[in-house]
N, C-alpha and C positions, 0 to 999 in steps of 0.2 A: 537483575531484572525485576521490575515492579509487577506484582501480581494484583489483578483487579478482581473484585467480586462480581459475580454475574449480575446483570441488571435486575433479573427477576428474583435473585436470592438475597439481594442487599437488605439488611435489617432496617436501615433508615429509610428505605423506599416505602415501607408500610407504616413507618412511624412519623408520617407527615402530620403537622398540626392542621387544625381546621381553618387555616388561612385561605383566602380566596385563590382558587386554582385557575390558571389560564387554560383555555381549550387549546392544547398544544398542536392539535392537528390543523388548526385554522391558520392560513397564511397571515391574516390580519393580526391575530393574537401573537404569532411569532414575531412579526415586525414590531408590534408594540413593546414586547418584552426586550427585543434587541435594542430598540431605541432607548428604553428606560435604563438598561444596563450600560449603554454607551454614555448616556448623560450623567450617570452616577459616578463616572470617572474610574480611574485605576483601582483595581481591587474589588470592584463590584461583583465580578464573576466568582471570586473566591468566597465571599461571605453571604451571598444571596441564596435563599432557599429555592426560589423559583428557577434560578440558574442551575442549581444542582438537579432539580426535577427535570429541567429541560435536557440536561446531559444524560440522565438516566433514560428519559424517553427517546432521545436520539440513539442511544446504544441499542435499545429494544427495537426501534423502528428500522434500523439498518442492519440488525443481526442477520437476517436471511442473506443479504448481499455480502456481508462479511464471510458467512459460512460458505457461500458459493465460491468465493475467491480464496478460501483457506486462511482467512484473517480473523483476528480477535475483534469482537464488537466494540471494545473500548478503543482500539486503534482507529476504527472508523469514526467513532464519536470524537476522537481527538482531531481527525481531519475535518470533521464537520464544525468543530469549535473554531478552528482557524478561519474557516470560511464565514462563520457567523460574525466574526470580528470586523470583516470588511465592510466599508461604507456601501458598496454596491449591493450587498445582501440586504441591508436595511432599506435601501431605496427601491429594490426590485418589486415588481408587481406581485410576484409569488416567491417569497424568500425560500420556501421549502423546495421549489424547483431548482433554485440556484444551488442550495445545499446538496440536493440529491445528485445533480449533475457533477458537482465538484467531488463528491464521494465516489461516484462511478469512475471518474477520471483517476482519482487517487488509487483505487483498486487496480486499474489497468497499469498504472505506472509502477506500483509495487510489484506486481507480477512480472512485468518486463524487466525491472531492475534486478529482481532475484534471478531471472533467467540469464541475464547478461553479466551477472556478478559485479554490478556497479551500484553506486548510491542512487536513490530515487531522484535526487536533484539533478543528476546528469541525464536521466531518461526524460525528464520534462522538456528538455530542449531537443525535440524530435528531429529537427533538421540535421543535427550532428550524427544521429544514430540510425537514421531511416534505413540505410542499406545493411546494417549489421544483423546477424542472427544470434540466437541464444548461444551461450557458451556450451561446448560439448565436453563433458568430463570424460576422462580416459575410461573410468569404470562403467560408464553408461553403454559402452560398445562391447558386444560379445566377440566380434571377429575384427581383426585388423582390416579386412577387406571392406568393412563398413565405412572406413574413413574416406573422405573425398581425396581425389588425386592431388598430387603436389601442385603448388602454385607455379605459374610460369617463371617466377624468379628463382625457383629452386634449381640446383644443378641437375643436369641431365644424368639419368642413370647410366652406369657403365656395365660392362659384361660381368663385373664382380658384384655389383650392387643392384638392387631393384628397389622401387618405392616401397615394396612390402617387406623387404628384408634389409634393414640397415646393416652396415658393416660393423662387426664386433671387433674391438681392438684385440690384438693377439695376446695381450697380458691378461685378459679375462678368460676364465674357463668357459668352454661351450657346454650347453646343456645337452644331455642325450635324449633322443626322441624315441 
């Protein structure tokens, strides 16, 4: 797993040269930077100082949202980066609004995916999973009575078995209570 430095603690965040700095809070400045990076071609994001500054700023900007959802700020910055590459973000009236909404959706998707024990890509297709609930782990319940009743397709309990007490094979020793 790759460890990232905190955006505030990054050594090269303070070692920026005296190059002209964009006002990153402005939608117009963000749009201009995104257009310039797009027109620079492949690899522009890797070697551009303003792109690195933008990503540090993005990690700092969305850190409270990341903390609220129990995520790392750099994971959120990564999601923002993917949105910043899209042509619709460059063409939007307010690119920061597009990025913010996409980051909010990503946070929700990640939480839902973790709860359902599936990949986040599967959760993004909500029509398939709309009726499902989060996975319930066996260790999360204190009492067996907390489990929902058996589904209608389960066999009907007999006099020897109940939904709460499954039949134990005779070959297994019984626990004393």
